[in-house]
C-alpha positions as CSV (number, residue, x, y, z in Angstrom):
1,M,-41.2,-12.9,76.7
2,K,-37.6,-12.3,77.6
3,N,-36.9,-9.7,80.3
4,Q,-33.6,-8.3,81.7
5,F,-32.9,-6.9,85.1
6,I,-29.3,-5.8,86.5
7,F,-28.3,-7.6,90.2
8,W,-26.8,-3.9,91.7
9,I,-24.3,-4.4,94.7
10,G,-23.9,-0.9,95.6
11,E,-23.3,0.7,92.9
12,I,-21.7,-2.1,91.3
13,A,-23.4,-3.2,88.3
14,F,-22.3,-7.1,89.5
15,A,-24.9,-9.7,86.8
16,R,-27.6,-9.7,84.9
17,I,-30.4,-12.0,84.3
18,D,-32.1,-13.2,81.5
19,D,-34.9,-14.8,81.9
20,A,-36.6,-16.1,79.1
21,P,-39.6,-19.0,78.6
22,G,-37.6,-21.9,79.4
23,S,-34.5,-20.9,80.7
24,L,-32.9,-18.2,82.8
25,K,-29.3,-16.9,83.2
26,F,-27.6,-14.7,85.6
27,I,-24.6,-13.2,83.5
28,V,-21.3,-11.7,85.7
29,R,-20.5,-9.0,84.8
30,D,-16.7,-9.8,84.6
31,D,-13.8,-10.5,82.5
32,V,-14.5,-14.1,81.7
33,G,-18.2,-14.4,80.8
34,S,-19.2,-16.3,83.7
35,H,-22.8,-17.0,83.4
36,L,-25.2,-19.9,85.7
37,S,-28.2,-21.1,83.1
38,I,-30.5,-23.3,84.0
39,W,-33.3,-24.4,81.6
40,R,-36.0,-26.2,81.3
41,K,-36.9,-29.7,79.2
42,E,-40.2,-31.0,79.7
43,T,-40.7,-31.9,82.9
44,D,-36.6,-31.2,83.9
45,Y,-34.4,-29.1,84.4
46,R,-30.7,-28.4,83.6
47,F,-27.6,-26.3,84.9
48,E,-24.4,-25.3,83.5
49,F,-21.5,-22.3,85.5
50,S,-19.6,-21.5,82.7
51,S,-17.4,-19.0,81.1
52,N,-15.8,-17.6,77.8
53,K,-12.7,-19.1,78.0
54,P,-11.4,-22.6,78.4
55,L,-12.2,-24.1,81.7
56,G,-10.2,-28.0,80.9
57,S,-13.1,-29.9,80.8
58,V,-11.9,-32.8,79.3
59,W,-15.5,-32.8,76.6
60,D,-13.9,-29.4,76.0
61,E,-12.6,-29.8,72.6
62,A,-15.1,-32.3,71.8
63,R,-18.1,-30.3,72.3
64,R,-16.2,-27.5,70.4
65,E,-15.7,-29.5,67.8
66,I,-19.5,-30.9,67.5
67,A,-20.8,-27.5,68.0
68,R,-18.7,-25.6,65.0
69,K,-19.5,-28.6,62.4
70,A,-23.0,-29.9,63.3
71,C,-24.5,-27.5,65.1
72,Q,-23.8,-24.6,63.4
73,Y,-23.1,-22.6,66.4
74,K,-22.0,-18.8,65.4
75,N,-19.3,-18.7,68.7
76,W,-18.5,-22.4,68.7
77,Q,-15.2,-20.9,70.4
78,K,-17.2,-20.7,74.7
79,H,-19.0,-23.9,73.5
80,A,-18.5,-26.3,76.8
81,N,-16.3,-24.2,78.7
82,Y,-18.5,-25.7,81.6
83,V,-17.3,-26.0,85.2
84,V,-20.8,-27.8,86.4
85,N,-23.2,-28.9,83.4
86,R,-25.8,-31.5,85.4
87,T,-29.8,-32.0,86.6
88,L,-31.1,-29.9,88.6
89,D,-32.9,-33.1,90.7
90,H,-30.4,-32.8,93.5
91,Y,-30.4,-29.2,94.0
92,A,-34.1,-27.8,93.1
93,D,-35.6,-26.5,96.4
94,S,-32.4,-27.4,98.2
95,E,-30.4,-25.3,100.8
96,V,-27.0,-26.1,98.6
97,P,-25.9,-23.9,96.2
98,L,-26.0,-24.4,92.8
99,V,-22.7,-22.3,92.4
100,S,-20.9,-19.9,94.6
101,M,-18.5,-17.3,94.0
102,S,-16.4,-14.2,95.1
103,I,-17.4,-10.7,94.8
104,N,-14.3,-9.6,94.6
105,R,-14.2,-10.4,90.9
106,D,-12.8,-7.9,88.1
107,I,-16.0,-6.0,86.7
108,M,-17.0,-3.6,83.9
109,P,-17.1,-0.1,84.7
110,V,-21.4,0.7,84.7
111,R,-22.5,2.1,81.6
112,E,-25.1,4.7,81.6
113,A,-28.0,2.5,79.4
114,L,-27.8,0.3,82.6
115,R,-29.3,2.5,84.9
116,K,-32.2,2.2,82.4
117,I,-32.6,-1.5,83.2
118,P,-34.4,-2.7,86.2
119,A,-32.8,-2.9,88.7
120,I,-32.3,-6.2,92.0
121,C,-30.1,-4.5,94.7
122,L,-28.7,-5.0,97.2
123,Q,-27.5,-2.7,99.6
124,S,-22.7,-2.3,99.8
125,A,-23.3,-2.1,103.8
126,T,-25.1,-5.2,104.4
127,I,-23.3,-7.6,102.0
128,S,-19.8,-9.0,102.5
129,N,-17.5,-10.5,100.3
130,W,-19.1,-14.3,98.4
131,I,-22.7,-14.8,96.6
132,S,-24.2,-18.6,96.5
133,L,-26.6,-19.1,93.8
134,Y,-30.2,-21.2,94.4
135,F,-33.2,-22.5,92.8
136,S,-36.6,-22.8,93.6
137,P,-38.5,-24.5,90.5
138,S,-41.7,-25.1,93.1
139,R,-40.9,-21.6,94.0
140,T,-40.9,-22.2,97.7
141,L,-37.3,-21.5,99.2
142,D,-36.2,-18.3,101.3
143,M,-33.0,-17.5,102.8
144,P,-31.7,-16.1,105.2
145,N,-29.9,-12.6,104.3
146,S,-31.3,-13.2,100.6
147,V,-33.2,-11.3,97.9
148,A,-35.0,-13.5,95.3
149,Y,-36.1,-12.7,91.9
150,E,-39.0,-14.5,90.4
151,G,-38.3,-16.1,86.7
152,Q,-41.1,-18.0,84.2
153,I,-39.5,-21.2,85.3
154,G,-38.7,-20.7,89.5
155,R,-37.1,-18.3,91.5
156,L,-33.3,-17.8,91.5
157,V,-32.4,-17.0,95.3
158,I,-29.3,-14.9,95.6
159,V,-27.4,-15.1,99.0
160,W,-24.8,-13.0,100.0
161,S,-22.4,-14.6,103.2
162,Q,-18.9,-14.0,104.7
163,G,-15.8,-15.7,103.4
164,I,-14.5,-18.0,104.8
């Protein structure tokens, strides 16, 4: 069963969390479609951080062509716009984030329908300008200044901190 949650920072609907059997996505509501995807395949975990815009990976054009011709993906132009795409082995249950990002992004306006979706909220007075995302398949990782989402494949830990 697929579940959706909105991640709110104060009055800003910052991201959507899609939780399905075998995968977990943190989709930032920005103009470039930034998203973290984590999925399990048998006993292995993989993750990627990508966007809807080409980001310069040397494999982008080749992977898009495979997505278009061989896989016949509906949105083949978006395929393989990766910042990172790798196994989770060194990052699972680690204090090394999968990705860190600025909260100061061009976020899409809040639609009233978003207020009807279950929410995970941070009070804006307690956060600054960076969040980092961690993943714990064992569900054991706890971090200070964080909120955790218990997904079907593990715990997504969202940490907020001062910018550098």
